[in-house]
MDTraj code that builds the backbone (N, CA, C; nanometers):
import mdtraj as md
import numpy as np

residues = "UNK UNK UNK UNK UNK UNK UNK UNK UNK UNK UNK UNK UNK UNK UNK UNK UNK UNK UNK UNK UNK UNK UNK UNK UNK UNK UNK UNK UNK UNK UNK UNK UNK UNK UNK UNK UNK UNK UNK UNK UNK UNK UNK UNK UNK UNK UNK UNK UNK UNK UNK UNK UNK UNK UNK UNK UNK UNK UNK UNK UNK UNK UNK UNK UNK UNK".split()
xyz = np.array([
    [1.1147, 0.8964, -0.4749],
    [1.0089, 0.9308, -0.3385],
    [0.8788, 0.8175, -0.3275],
    [0.8380, 0.8341, -0.2126],
    [0.7244, 0.7430, -0.1937],
    [0.6077, 0.7882, -0.2339],
    [0.5150, 0.7102, -0.2633],
    [0.3943, 0.7816, -0.3134],
    [0.2976, 0.8710, -0.1789],
    [0.3408, 0.8295, -0.1026],
    [0.2733, 0.9295, 0.0429],
    [0.3610, 1.0446, 0.0291],
    [0.4559, 1.0635, 0.0109],
    [0.5438, 1.1926, -0.0141],
    [0.4881, 1.2869, -0.1185],
    [0.4672, 1.2173, -0.2332],
    [0.3850, 1.2602, -0.3560],
    [0.2709, 1.3378, -0.3216],
    [0.1744, 1.2545, -0.2168],
    [0.0497, 1.2734, -0.1810],
    [0.0584, 1.4337, -0.1002],
    [0.1411, 1.4112, -0.0299],
    [0.1678, 1.5276, 0.0585],
    [0.2164, 1.6574, -0.0150],
    [0.2950, 1.6367, -0.1251],
    [0.3304, 1.7585, -0.1917],
    [0.2313, 1.8084, -0.2934],
    [0.1382, 1.7162, -0.3430],
    [0.0055, 1.7381, -0.4253],
    [-0.0435, 1.8181, -0.3490],
    [-0.0802, 1.7677, -0.2134],
    [-0.1702, 1.8661, -0.1229],
    [-0.1132, 2.0067, -0.0910],
    [0.0321, 2.0144, -0.0756],
    [0.0390, 2.1497, -0.0492],
    [0.0793, 2.2219, -0.1474],
    [0.1127, 2.1613, -0.2445],
    [0.0681, 2.2567, -0.3570],
    [-0.0613, 2.3014, -0.4091],
    [-0.1771, 2.2195, -0.4153],
    [-0.2931, 2.2566, -0.4102],
    [-0.3213, 2.3623, -0.3081],
    [-0.2719, 2.3233, -0.2156],
    [-0.3222, 2.4506, -0.0906],
    [-0.2692, 2.5747, -0.1066],
    [-0.1493, 2.5808, -0.1499],
    [-0.0943, 2.7097, -0.2049],
    [-0.1345, 2.7853, -0.3126],
    [-0.1947, 2.6710, -0.4152],
    [-0.2367, 2.7358, -0.5098],
    [-0.3823, 2.7938, -0.4968],
    [-0.4647, 2.7175, -0.4437],
    [-0.5668, 2.7977, -0.3725],
    [-0.5415, 2.9291, -0.2815],
    [-0.4550, 2.9302, -0.2036],
    [-0.4358, 3.0650, -0.1610],
    [-0.3354, 3.1831, -0.2609],
    [-0.3554, 3.1249, -0.3778],
    [-0.2671, 3.2048, -0.5022],
    [-0.1202, 3.2351, -0.4396],
    [-0.0880, 3.1417, -0.4316],
    [0.0572, 3.1768, -0.3856],
    [0.1584, 3.0861, -0.5004],
    [0.1293, 3.0884, -0.6255],
    [0.1932, 3.0584, -0.7016],
    [0.3556, 3.0875, -0.7459],
    [0.3563, 3.2147, -0.7093],
    [0.5049, 3.2448, -0.6971],
    [0.6042, 3.1520, -0.5799],
    [0.5216, 3.1593, -0.4851],
    [0.5870, 3.0784, -0.3813],
    [0.6122, 2.9462, -0.4202],
    [0.4978, 2.8584, -0.4701],
    [0.5404, 2.7521, -0.5163],
    [0.6633, 2.7258, -0.6470],
    [0.6575, 2.8624, -0.7184],
    [0.7533, 2.8474, -0.8331],
    [0.8867, 2.8600, -0.7728],
    [0.9270, 2.9299, -0.6441],
    [1.0059, 2.9480, -0.5706],
    [1.0726, 2.8259, -0.5139],
    [0.9668, 2.7697, -0.4447],
    [1.0045, 2.6502, -0.3770],
    [1.0533, 2.5301, -0.4639],
    [0.9733, 2.5373, -0.6078],
    [1.0380, 2.4183, -0.7005],
    [1.1717, 2.4357, -0.7136],
    [1.1978, 2.5420, -0.7118],
    [1.3500, 2.5736, -0.7303],
    [1.4383, 2.5305, -0.6716],
    [1.4113, 2.5260, -0.5054],
    [1.4869, 2.4734, -0.4079],
    [1.4034, 2.3745, -0.3475],
    [1.3457, 2.2760, -0.4339],
    [1.2683, 2.1691, -0.3557],
    [1.3031, 2.0881, -0.2563],
    [1.4225, 2.0382, -0.2848],
    [1.4737, 1.9460, -0.1816],
    [1.5132, 1.9906, -0.0203],
    [1.5229, 2.1375, -0.0585],
    [1.5610, 2.1810, 0.0716],
    [1.4397, 2.1996, 0.1452],
    [1.3492, 2.2935, 0.0670],
    [1.2186, 2.3126, 0.1138],
    [1.1550, 2.1999, 0.1795],
    [1.1415, 2.0804, 0.1071],
    [1.0957, 1.9626, 0.1508],
    [1.1500, 1.9059, 0.2816],
    [1.2596, 1.9362, 0.3135],
    [1.3426, 1.8970, 0.4478],
    [1.2841, 1.9576, 0.5340],
    [1.2901, 2.1258, 0.5290],
    [1.2417, 2.2118, 0.6001],
    [1.0901, 2.1567, 0.6752],
    [0.9965, 2.1688, 0.5508],
    [0.8651, 2.1387, 0.5908],
    [0.8694, 1.9959, 0.6695],
    [0.9232, 1.9003, 0.6121],
    [0.8904, 1.7722, 0.7029],
    [0.9466, 1.7982, 0.8106],
    [1.0644, 1.8536, 0.8618],
    [1.1378, 1.8525, 0.9936],
    [1.0396, 1.9373, 1.0593],
    [0.9908, 2.0564, 1.0266],
    [0.9063, 2.1236, 1.0900],
    [0.7565, 2.0611, 1.1173],
    [0.6958, 1.9702, 1.0555],
    [0.5793, 1.9152, 1.0792],
    [0.6077, 1.8041, 1.1884],
    [0.7426, 1.7414, 1.1736],
    [0.7761, 1.6277, 1.2755],
    [0.7936, 1.7039, 1.3787],
    [0.8851, 1.8354, 1.4115],
    [0.9048, 1.8770, 1.5359],
    [0.7434, 1.9064, 1.5917],
    [0.6602, 1.9816, 1.5218],
    [0.5271, 2.0221, 1.5735],
    [0.4468, 1.9391, 1.6533],
    [0.4814, 1.7749, 1.5280],
    [0.3927, 1.6699, 1.6016],
    [0.4518, 1.6159, 1.7188],
    [0.5702, 1.5991, 1.7337],
    [0.6174, 1.5646, 1.8690],
    [0.5972, 1.6569, 1.9717],
    [0.5978, 1.7916, 1.9424],
    [0.5711, 1.9081, 2.0619],
    [0.4324, 1.8834, 2.1110],
    [0.3535, 1.8659, 1.9995],
    [0.1888, 1.8453, 2.0256],
    [0.1650, 1.7274, 2.1102],
    [0.2337, 1.6305, 2.0947],
    [0.2018, 1.4884, 2.1521],
    [0.2656, 1.5066, 2.2768],
    [0.3925, 1.5892, 2.3197],
    [0.4300, 1.6044, 2.4419],
    [0.3333, 1.6863, 2.5410],
    [0.2659, 1.7925, 2.4666],
    [0.1913, 1.9037, 2.5192],
    [0.0725, 1.8084, 2.5530],
    [0.0284, 1.7377, 2.4980],
    [-0.1200, 1.6574, 2.5455],
    [-0.0869, 1.5616, 2.6301],
    [0.0203, 1.4903, 2.6524],
    [0.0655, 1.3812, 2.7629],
    [0.0845, 1.4762, 2.8758],
    [0.1374, 1.5796, 2.8958],
    [0.1357, 1.6563, 2.9868],
    [0.0200, 1.7114, 3.0349],
    [-0.0575, 1.7439, 2.9696],
    [-0.1967, 1.7816, 2.9952],
    [-0.2811, 1.6319, 3.0938],
    [-0.2834, 1.5564, 3.0109],
    [-0.3299, 1.4514, 3.0442],
    [-0.2765, 1.3779, 3.1953],
    [-0.1552, 1.4201, 3.2298],
    [-0.1115, 1.4138, 3.3469],
    [-0.1127, 1.4838, 3.4462],
    [-0.1370, 1.6481, 3.4244],
    [-0.1900, 1.7128, 3.4989],
    [-0.3244, 1.7102, 3.5452],
    [-0.4118, 1.6753, 3.4348],
    [-0.5694, 1.6627, 3.4595],
    [-0.5541, 1.4994, 3.5519],
    [-0.4709, 1.3959, 3.5414],
    [-0.4753, 1.3027, 3.6306],
    [-0.4674, 1.3291, 3.7937],
    [-0.3643, 1.4375, 3.7658],
    [-0.2873, 1.4796, 3.9191],
    [-0.4523, 1.5256, 4.0141],
    [-0.4937, 1.6071, 3.9293],
    [-0.5719, 1.6772, 3.9757],
    [-0.7176, 1.6184, 4.0167],
    [-0.7474, 1.5226, 3.9544],
    [-0.8597, 1.4380, 4.0153],
    [-0.8383, 1.3896, 4.1319],
    [-0.7233, 1.3400, 4.1627],
    [-0.6777, 1.2633, 4.2805],
    [-0.6629, 1.3153, 4.3750],
])
top = md.Topology()
chain = top.add_chain()
for i, resn in enumerate(residues, 1):
    res = top.add_residue(resn, chain, resSeq=i)
    for name in ("N", "CA", "C"):
        top.add_atom(name, md.element.get_by_symbol(name[0]), res)
traj = md.Trajectory(xyz[None], top)
């Protein structure tokens, strides 16, 4: 695993600990690779969707002003 992935994992674990979700963490660590793939896919999908929404907004704004 690359260091950036580890940083993401550390942040995730820290956030979950702060939210007192230790039970969830231990459960996730049992299925770490699967959970990680799901999380990463979710983040990528969400990012792409947000970018598309942003692009659409700028296009419609551009059309509105002219």
